[in-house]
N, CA, C and O atoms as CSV, one atom per row, in Angstrom:
chain,resi,resn,atom,element,x,y,z
A,1,UNK,N,N,109.819,27.648,170.641
A,1,UNK,CA,C,108.787,28.425,171.217
A,1,UNK,C,C,107.523,28.496,170.359
A,1,UNK,O,O,107.586,28.784,169.164
A,2,UNK,N,N,106.390,28.235,170.978
A,2,UNK,CA,C,105.262,28.385,170.073
A,2,UNK,C,C,104.796,29.788,169.958
A,2,UNK,O,O,104.916,30.614,170.862
A,3,UNK,N,N,104.229,30.028,168.738
A,3,UNK,CA,C,103.814,31.493,168.342
A,3,UNK,C,C,102.900,32.040,169.424
A,3,UNK,O,O,103.072,33.210,169.766
A,4,UNK,N,N,101.973,31.336,169.983
A,4,UNK,CA,C,100.880,31.886,170.864
A,4,UNK,C,C,101.524,32.233,172.151
A,4,UNK,O,O,101.123,33.230,172.751
A,5,UNK,N,N,102.526,31.478,172.656
A,5,UNK,CA,C,103.249,31.680,173.840
A,5,UNK,C,C,104.085,33.023,173.648
A,5,UNK,O,O,104.109,33.874,174.537
A,6,UNK,N,N,104.718,33.160,172.535
A,6,UNK,CA,C,105.569,34.420,172.344
A,6,UNK,C,C,104.493,35.693,172.304
A,6,UNK,O,O,104.828,36.726,172.885
A,7,UNK,N,N,103.410,35.641,171.734
A,7,UNK,CA,C,102.470,36.687,171.689
A,7,UNK,C,C,101.980,37.004,173.054
A,7,UNK,O,O,101.748,38.157,173.417
A,8,UNK,N,N,101.826,35.948,173.807
A,8,UNK,CA,C,101.186,36.173,175.258
A,8,UNK,C,C,102.306,36.813,176.070
A,8,UNK,O,O,102.020,37.673,176.903
A,9,UNK,N,N,103.621,36.420,175.861
A,9,UNK,CA,C,104.746,37.066,176.663
A,9,UNK,C,C,104.891,38.469,176.248
A,9,UNK,O,O,105.020,39.346,177.102
A,10,UNK,N,N,104.877,38.750,174.928
A,10,UNK,CA,C,104.945,40.152,174.480
A,10,UNK,C,C,103.853,41.094,175.021
A,10,UNK,O,O,104.100,42.224,175.444
A,11,UNK,N,N,102.640,40.548,174.975
A,11,UNK,CA,C,101.500,41.371,175.296
A,11,UNK,C,C,101.429,41.383,176.854
A,11,UNK,O,O,100.664,42.190,177.383
A,12,UNK,N,N,102.160,40.559,177.608
A,12,UNK,CA,C,102.235,40.570,179.048
A,12,UNK,C,C,103.297,41.644,179.427
A,12,UNK,O,O,103.028,42.501,180.269
A,13,UNK,N,N,104.356,41.600,178.879
A,13,UNK,CA,C,105.448,42.561,179.065
A,13,UNK,C,C,105.138,43.986,178.565
A,13,UNK,O,O,105.664,44.934,179.147
A,14,UNK,N,N,104.371,44.175,177.591
A,14,UNK,CA,C,104.080,45.544,177.164
A,14,UNK,C,C,102.450,45.699,177.027
A,14,UNK,O,O,101.845,45.457,175.983
A,15,UNK,N,N,101.879,46.112,178.163
A,15,UNK,CA,C,100.433,46.222,178.068
A,15,UNK,C,C,100.051,47.250,176.944
A,15,UNK,O,O,100.751,48.233,176.700
A,16,UNK,N,N,98.991,46.977,176.335
A,16,UNK,CA,C,98.403,47.842,175.131
A,16,UNK,C,C,98.929,47.425,173.911
A,16,UNK,O,O,98.481,47.959,172.897
A,17,UNK,N,N,99.861,46.505,173.806
A,17,UNK,CA,C,100.471,46.026,172.490
A,17,UNK,C,C,99.783,44.885,171.891
A,17,UNK,O,O,99.519,43.914,172.600
A,18,UNK,N,N,99.490,44.907,170.741
A,18,UNK,CA,C,98.954,43.712,169.997
A,18,UNK,C,C,100.036,43.158,169.020
A,18,UNK,O,O,100.438,43.759,168.024
A,19,UNK,N,N,100.421,42.027,169.410
A,19,UNK,CA,C,101.442,41.330,168.728
A,19,UNK,C,C,100.877,40.103,167.943
A,19,UNK,O,O,99.867,39.566,168.396
A,20,UNK,N,N,101.414,39.647,166.871
A,20,UNK,CA,C,101.082,38.414,166.110
A,20,UNK,C,C,102.287,37.872,165.268
A,20,UNK,O,O,103.289,38.550,165.045
A,21,UNK,N,N,102.116,36.680,164.851
A,21,UNK,CA,C,103.000,36.143,163.829
A,21,UNK,C,C,102.424,36.164,162.500
A,21,UNK,O,O,101.320,35.660,162.297
A,22,UNK,N,N,103.092,36.710,161.592
A,22,UNK,CA,C,102.648,36.813,160.210
A,22,UNK,C,C,102.781,35.486,159.507
A,22,UNK,O,O,103.866,35.012,159.171
A,23,UNK,N,N,101.617,34.921,159.307
A,23,UNK,CA,C,101.684,33.547,158.673
A,23,UNK,C,C,102.115,33.528,157.235
A,23,UNK,O,O,102.669,32.539,156.754
A,24,UNK,N,N,101.862,34.629,156.540
A,24,UNK,CA,C,102.323,34.642,155.151
A,24,UNK,C,C,103.697,35.376,154.879
A,24,UNK,O,O,104.439,35.166,153.919
A,25,UNK,N,N,103.895,36.291,155.924
A,25,UNK,CA,C,105.250,37.065,155.830
A,25,UNK,C,C,106.325,36.330,156.527
A,25,UNK,O,O,107.487,36.577,156.203
A,26,UNK,N,N,106.080,35.469,157.432
A,26,UNK,CA,C,107.127,34.733,158.296
A,26,UNK,C,C,107.825,35.631,159.167
A,26,UNK,O,O,108.966,35.381,159.555
A,27,UNK,N,N,107.127,36.782,159.531
A,27,UNK,CA,C,107.793,37.787,160.550
A,27,UNK,C,C,106.790,38.005,161.708
A,27,UNK,O,O,105.619,37.625,161.684
A,28,UNK,N,N,107.408,38.680,162.753
A,28,UNK,CA,C,106.711,38.997,163.925
A,28,UNK,C,C,106.331,40.432,163.732
A,28,UNK,O,O,107.118,41.250,163.257
A,29,UNK,N,N,105.079,40.732,164.117
A,29,UNK,CA,C,104.545,41.998,163.940
A,29,UNK,C,C,103.927,42.553,165.312
A,29,UNK,O,O,103.650,41.758,166.211
A,30,UNK,N,N,103.735,43.813,165.445
A,30,UNK,CA,C,103.082,44.416,166.713
A,30,UNK,C,C,102.579,45.863,166.403
A,30,UNK,O,O,103.210,46.607,165.652
A,31,UNK,N,N,101.493,46.203,166.973
A,31,UNK,CA,C,101.064,47.580,166.827
A,31,UNK,C,C,101.211,48.221,168.363
A,31,UNK,O,O,100.639,47.700,169.320
A,32,UNK,N,N,101.939,49.262,168.470
A,32,UNK,CA,C,102.264,49.760,169.652
A,32,UNK,C,C,102.144,51.318,169.637
A,32,UNK,O,O,102.076,51.890,168.550
A,33,UNK,N,N,102.117,51.996,170.757
A,33,UNK,CA,C,102.351,53.453,170.783
A,33,UNK,C,C,103.707,53.895,171.103
A,33,UNK,O,O,104.337,53.317,171.989
A,34,UNK,N,N,104.197,54.857,170.462
A,34,UNK,CA,C,105.484,55.313,170.816
A,34,UNK,C,C,105.371,56.232,172.048
A,34,UNK,O,O,104.315,56.335,172.672
A,35,UNK,N,N,106.491,56.892,172.374
A,35,UNK,CA,C,106.527,57.706,173.602
A,35,UNK,C,C,105.666,58.879,173.418
A,35,UNK,O,O,105.199,59.416,174.422
A,36,UNK,N,N,105.374,59.389,172.118
A,36,UNK,CA,C,104.420,60.596,172.018
A,36,UNK,C,C,102.875,60.202,171.913
A,36,UNK,O,O,101.983,61.043,171.794
A,37,UNK,N,N,102.672,58.864,171.969
A,37,UNK,CA,C,101.256,58.491,171.928
A,37,UNK,C,C,100.835,58.069,170.497
A,37,UNK,O,O,99.696,57.635,170.321
A,38,UNK,N,N,101.690,58.176,169.490
A,38,UNK,CA,C,101.154,57.748,168.106
A,38,UNK,C,C,101.301,56.347,167.954
A,38,UNK,O,O,102.195,55.702,168.503
A,39,UNK,N,N,100.372,55.840,167.164
A,39,UNK,CA,C,100.495,54.315,166.906
A,39,UNK,C,C,101.519,53.952,165.906
A,39,UNK,O,O,101.672,54.658,164.910
A,40,UNK,N,N,102.247,52.869,166.114
A,40,UNK,CA,C,103.367,52.515,165.219
A,40,UNK,C,C,103.256,50.952,165.043
A,40,UNK,O,O,102.969,50.179,165.957
A,41,UNK,N,N,103.527,50.590,163.725
A,41,UNK,CA,C,103.472,49.166,163.266
A,41,UNK,C,C,105.080,48.743,163.194
A,41,UNK,O,O,105.941,49.346,162.554
A,42,UNK,N,N,105.244,47.713,163.902
A,42,UNK,CA,C,106.711,47.247,164.176
A,42,UNK,C,C,106.790,45.915,163.683
A,42,UNK,O,O,105.885,45.120,163.938
A,43,UNK,N,N,107.814,45.578,162.979
A,43,UNK,CA,C,108.170,44.230,162.270
A,43,UNK,C,C,109.604,43.852,162.637
A,43,UNK,O,O,110.570,44.615,162.601
A,44,UNK,N,N,109.606,42.424,163.033
A,44,UNK,CA,C,111.020,41.935,163.383
A,44,UNK,C,C,111.112,40.442,162.882
A,44,UNK,O,O,110.126,39.869,162.419
A,45,UNK,N,N,112.263,39.882,162.990
A,45,UNK,CA,C,112.382,38.483,162.503
A,45,UNK,C,C,112.259,37.504,163.754
A,45,UNK,O,O,112.028,36.317,163.520
A,46,UNK,N,N,112.393,37.912,164.989
A,46,UNK,CA,C,112.226,37.133,166.248
A,46,UNK,C,C,111.508,37.844,167.188
A,46,UNK,O,O,111.416,39.069,167.117
A,47,UNK,N,N,110.900,37.081,168.212
A,47,UNK,CA,C,110.161,37.753,169.275
A,47,UNK,C,C,111.087,38.627,170.069
A,47,UNK,O,O,110.671,39.716,170.466
A,48,UNK,N,N,112.263,38.250,170.321
A,48,UNK,CA,C,113.206,39.069,171.160
A,48,UNK,C,C,113.475,40.351,170.546
A,48,UNK,O,O,113.440,41.389,171.206
A,49,UNK,N,N,113.788,40.318,169.090
A,49,UNK,CA,C,114.023,41.533,168.425
A,49,UNK,C,C,112.866,42.413,168.349
A,49,UNK,O,O,113.055,43.628,168.284
A,50,UNK,N,N,111.621,41.901,168.350
A,50,UNK,CA,C,110.447,42.691,168.366
A,50,UNK,C,C,110.178,43.299,169.739
A,50,UNK,O,O,109.539,44.348,169.814
A,51,UNK,N,N,110.652,42.668,170.854
A,51,UNK,CA,C,110.553,43.154,172.158
A,51,UNK,C,C,111.543,44.313,172.366
A,51,UNK,O,O,111.242,45.245,173.113
A,52,UNK,N,N,112.662,44.272,171.748
A,52,UNK,CA,C,113.653,45.326,171.803
A,52,UNK,C,C,113.148,46.542,171.066
A,52,UNK,O,O,113.257,47.675,171.534
A,53,UNK,N,N,112.599,46.281,169.917
A,53,UNK,CA,C,111.998,47.433,169.078
A,53,UNK,C,C,110.864,48.203,169.779
A,53,UNK,O,O,110.750,49.426,169.692
A,54,UNK,N,N,110.066,47.442,170.451
A,54,UNK,CA,C,108.921,48.041,171.091
A,54,UNK,C,C,109.472,48.938,172.303
A,54,UNK,O,O,109.055,50.074,172.529
A,55,UNK,N,N,110.445,48.296,173.043
A,55,UNK,CA,C,110.953,48.967,174.260
A,55,UNK,C,C,111.654,50.291,173.814
A,55,UNK,O,O,111.626,51.295,174.527
A,56,UNK,N,N,112.300,50.249,172.575
A,56,UNK,CA,C,112.870,51.450,172.050
A,56,UNK,C,C,111.823,52.528,171.764
A,56,UNK,O,O,111.999,53.703,172.088
A,57,UNK,N,N,110.889,52.146,171.236
A,57,UNK,CA,C,109.789,53.108,170.734
A,57,UNK,C,C,109.094,53.752,171.929
A,57,UNK,O,O,108.674,54.907,171.865
A,58,UNK,N,N,108.975,52.983,173.038
A,58,UNK,CA,C,108.295,53.589,174.250
A,58,UNK,C,C,109.317,54.413,175.179
A,58,UNK,O,O,108.892,55.190,176.034
A,59,UNK,N,N,110.520,54.222,174.989
A,59,UNK,CA,C,111.422,55.075,175.661
A,59,UNK,C,C,111.449,56.486,175.367
A,59,UNK,O,O,111.646,56.760,174.184
A,60,UNK,N,N,111.294,57.448,176.176
A,60,UNK,CA,C,111.166,58.790,175.857
A,60,UNK,C,C,112.583,59.333,175.439
A,60,UNK,O,O,113.593,58.834,175.936
A,61,UNK,N,N,112.652,60.320,174.554
A,61,UNK,CA,C,113.913,60.852,174.077
A,61,UNK,C,C,114.367,61.903,175.027
A,61,UNK,O,O,113.614,62.853,175.238
A,62,UNK,N,N,115.458,61.835,175.588
A,62,UNK,CA,C,115.942,63.011,176.606
A,62,UNK,C,C,115.839,64.295,176.066
A,62,UNK,O,O,116.080,64.515,174.879
A,63,UNK,N,N,115.481,65.196,176.895
A,63,UNK,CA,C,115.269,66.619,176.451
A,63,UNK,C,C,116.849,67.244,176.525
A,63,UNK,O,O,117.711,66.735,177.241
A,64,UNK,N,N,117.052,68.269,175.784
A,64,UNK,CA,C,118.356,68.999,175.870
A,64,UNK,C,C,118.309,69.871,177.005
A,64,UNK,O,O,117.254,70.272,177.497
A,65,UNK,N,N,119.523,70.182,177.447
A,65,UNK,CA,C,119.751,70.880,178.597
A,65,UNK,C,C,119.688,72.422,178.124
A,65,UNK,O,O,120.414,72.850,177.226
A,66,UNK,N,N,118.755,73.209,178.812
A,66,UNK,CA,C,118.724,74.657,178.247
A,66,UNK,C,C,120.077,75.373,178.608
A,66,UNK,O,O,120.758,75.041,179.578
A,67,UNK,N,N,120.391,76.348,177.770
A,67,UNK,CA,C,121.599,77.099,178.032
A,67,UNK,C,C,121.569,78.150,179.147
A,67,UNK,O,O,122.580,78.566,179.714
A,68,UNK,N,N,120.225,78.569,179.427
A,68,UNK,CA,C,119.972,79.451,180.360
A,68,UNK,C,C,118.888,79.091,181.317
A,68,UNK,O,O,117.850,78.533,180.961
A,69,UNK,N,N,119.202,79.476,182.711
A,69,UNK,CA,C,118.311,79.133,183.682
A,69,UNK,C,C,116.958,79.911,183.499
A,69,UNK,O,O,116.870,80.881,182.747
A,70,UNK,N,N,115.878,79.404,184.261
A,70,UNK,CA,C,114.619,80.050,184.251
A,70,UNK,C,C,114.732,81.501,184.934
A,70,UNK,O,O,113.983,82.420,184.604
A,71,UNK,N,N,115.674,81.622,185.860
A,71,UNK,CA,C,115.789,82.846,186.544
A,71,UNK,C,C,116.479,83.847,185.526
A,71,UNK,O,O,116.128,85.027,185.556
A,72,UNK,N,N,117.468,83.417,184.607
A,72,UNK,CA,C,117.974,84.316,183.748
A,72,UNK,C,C,116.932,84.711,182.604
A,72,UNK,O,O,116.975,85.819,182.070
A,73,UNK,N,N,116.166,83.916,182.325
A,73,UNK,CA,C,115.121,84.245,181.273
A,73,UNK,C,C,114.167,85.185,181.852
A,73,UNK,O,O,113.764,86.089,181.120
A,74,UNK,N,N,113.717,85.108,183.127
A,74,UNK,CA,C,112.898,85.944,183.728
A,74,UNK,C,C,113.410,87.393,183.836
A,74,UNK,O,O,112.663,88.368,183.759
A,75,UNK,N,N,114.789,87.459,184.027
A,75,UNK,CA,C,115.383,88.670,184.363
A,75,UNK,C,C,115.626,89.541,183.154
A,75,UNK,O,O,116.203,90.622,183.274
A,76,UNK,N,N,115.197,89.093,181.996
A,76,UNK,CA,C,115.358,89.796,180.690
A,76,UNK,C,C,114.831,91.225,180.705
A,76,UNK,O,O,113.738,91.439,181.229
A,77,UNK,N,N,115.429,92.067,180.246
A,77,UNK,CA,C,114.976,93.498,180.312
A,77,UNK,C,C,113.697,93.554,179.424
A,77,UNK,O,O,113.497,92.809,178.465
A,78,UNK,N,N,112.877,94.510,179.854
A,78,UNK,CA,C,111.520,94.589,179.337
A,78,UNK,C,C,111.749,95.133,177.760
A,78,UNK,O,O,112.789,95.695,177.417
A,79,UNK,N,N,110.758,94.909,176.966
A,79,UNK,CA,C,110.991,95.297,175.571
A,79,UNK,C,C,110.965,96.837,175.556
A,79,UNK,O,O,110.447,97.509,176.447
A,80,UNK,N,N,111.619,97.373,174.374
A,80,UNK,CA,C,111.646,98.694,174.108
A,80,UNK,C,C,110.352,99.298,173.710
A,80,UNK,O,O,109.630,98.680,172.927
A,81,UNK,N,N,109.998,100.450,174.180
A,81,UNK,CA,C,108.686,100.951,173.658
A,81,UNK,C,C,108.738,101.235,172.096
A,81,UNK,O,O,109.811,101.542,171.576
A,82,UNK,N,N,107.746,101.146,171.464
A,82,UNK,CA,C,107.622,101.497,170.056
A,82,UNK,C,C,107.721,102.955,169.869
A,82,UNK,O,O,107.230,103.739,170.680
A,83,UNK,N,N,108.414,103.365,168.703
A,83,UNK,CA,C,108.566,104.758,168.477
A,83,UNK,C,C,107.273,105.208,167.714
A,83,UNK,O,O,106.716,104.535,166.847
A,84,UNK,N,N,106.870,106.458,168.163
A,84,UNK,CA,C,105.836,107.052,167.535
A,84,UNK,C,C,106.100,107.626,166.172
A,84,UNK,O,O,107.101,108.337,166.085
A,85,UNK,N,N,105.358,107.436,165.067
A,85,UNK,CA,C,105.533,107.898,163.850
A,85,UNK,C,C,105.308,109.531,163.781
A,85,UNK,O,O,104.356,110.017,164.391
A,86,UNK,N,N,106.097,110.263,163.116
A,86,UNK,CA,C,105.925,111.591,162.952
A,86,UNK,C,C,104.825,111.888,161.845
A,86,UNK,O,O,104.593,111.047,160.976
A,87,UNK,N,N,104.224,112.972,161.890
A,87,UNK,CA,C,103.257,113.379,160.853
A,87,UNK,C,C,104.070,113.563,159.601
A,87,UNK,O,O,105.168,114.118,159.643
A,88,UNK,N,N,103.547,113.106,158.491
A,88,UNK,CA,C,104.088,113.497,157.171
A,88,UNK,C,C,104.283,115.110,156.957
A,88,UNK,O,O,103.356,115.913,157.056
A,89,UNK,N,N,105.551,115.433,156.669
A,89,UNK,CA,C,105.803,116.816,156.408
A,89,UNK,C,C,105.823,117.005,154.893
A,89,UNK,O,O,106.255,116.173,154.096
A,90,UNK,N,N,105.278,118.258,154.572
A,90,UNK,CA,C,105.359,118.426,153.059
A,90,UNK,C,C,106.715,119.103,152.748
A,90,UNK,O,O,107.298,119.848,153.537
A,91,UNK,N,N,107.145,118.774,151.541
A,91,UNK,CA,C,108.519,119.375,151.243
A,91,UNK,C,C,108.378,120.801,150.805
A,91,UNK,O,O,107.245,121.266,150.689
A,92,UNK,N,N,109.414,121.520,150.556
A,92,UNK,CA,C,109.464,122.841,150.188
A,92,UNK,C,C,108.714,123.209,148.961
A,92,UNK,O,O,108.119,124.281,148.845
A,93,UNK,N,N,108.766,122.202,147.965
A,93,UNK,CA,C,108.099,122.461,146.675
A,93,UNK,C,C,106.624,122.494,146.811
A,93,UNK,O,O,105.962,123.313,146.172
A,94,UNK,N,N,106.058,121.599,147.654
A,94,UNK,CA,C,104.633,121.667,147.797
A,94,UNK,C,C,104.295,122.971,148.559
A,94,UNK,O,O,103.340,123.641,148.166
A,95,UNK,N,N,104.987,123.347,149.574
A,95,UNK,CA,C,104.511,124.431,150.287
A,95,UNK,C,C,104.762,125.799,149.446
A,95,UNK,O,O,104.104,126.803,149.722
A,96,UNK,N,N,105.699,125.806,148.450
A,96,UNK,CA,C,105.819,127.002,147.504
A,96,UNK,C,C,104.765,126.984,146.549
A,96,UNK,O,O,104.144,128.031,146.369
A,97,UNK,N,N,104.451,125.913,145.876
A,97,UNK,CA,C,103.449,125.776,144.765
A,97,UNK,C,C,102.130,125.705,145.181
A,97,UNK,O,O,101.198,125.880,144.395
A,98,UNK,N,N,101.961,125.433,146.501
A,98,UNK,CA,C,100.599,125.331,147.183
A,98,UNK,C,C,99.739,124.240,146.485
A,98,UNK,O,O,100.095,123.062,146.458
A,99,UNK,N,N,98.611,124.684,145.931
A,99,UNK,CA,C,97.553,123.757,145.447
A,99,UNK,C,C,97.723,123.344,143.944
A,99,UNK,O,O,96.892,122.631,143.381
A,100,UNK,N,N,98.895,123.852,143.300
A,100,UNK,CA,C,99.156,123.533,141.956
A,100,UNK,C,C,99.456,122.068,141.843
A,100,UNK,O,O,99.129,121.443,140.835
A,101,UNK,N,N,100.045,121.531,142.812
A,101,UNK,CA,C,100.447,120.039,142.629
A,101,UNK,C,C,99.484,119.220,143.534
A,101,UNK,O,O,99.329,119.502,144.723
A,102,UNK,N,N,98.923,118.321,142.993
A,102,UNK,CA,C,98.136,117.422,143.685
A,102,UNK,C,C,98.844,116.182,144.011
A,102,UNK,O,O,99.626,115.752,143.163
A,103,UNK,N,N,98.683,115.507,145.170
A,103,UNK,CA,C,99.203,114.279,145.410
A,103,UNK,C,C,98.353,113.160,145.430
A,103,UNK,O,O,98.813,112.039,145.647
């Protein structure tokens, strides 16, 4: 298979992908976006292997199943009110000695 045909087929199968044959490396290369939208540089030994790698990058990772349903999360009890702080009380020594001790 000619390199330009393989490049055309890869770019047809995966729109937005730039693929090429590395003349000096002897490898197939492509720039594509992964499922999150970030650009990735992919390298393979054959066009078929490159197609598999591109398809794997574009496939979204399945999300985990939540342990609680949305209704259970909404039914959570309201947060407890914060406790008010009491005023600082003076100890018996300060009250006995009065103004002799400064803090």
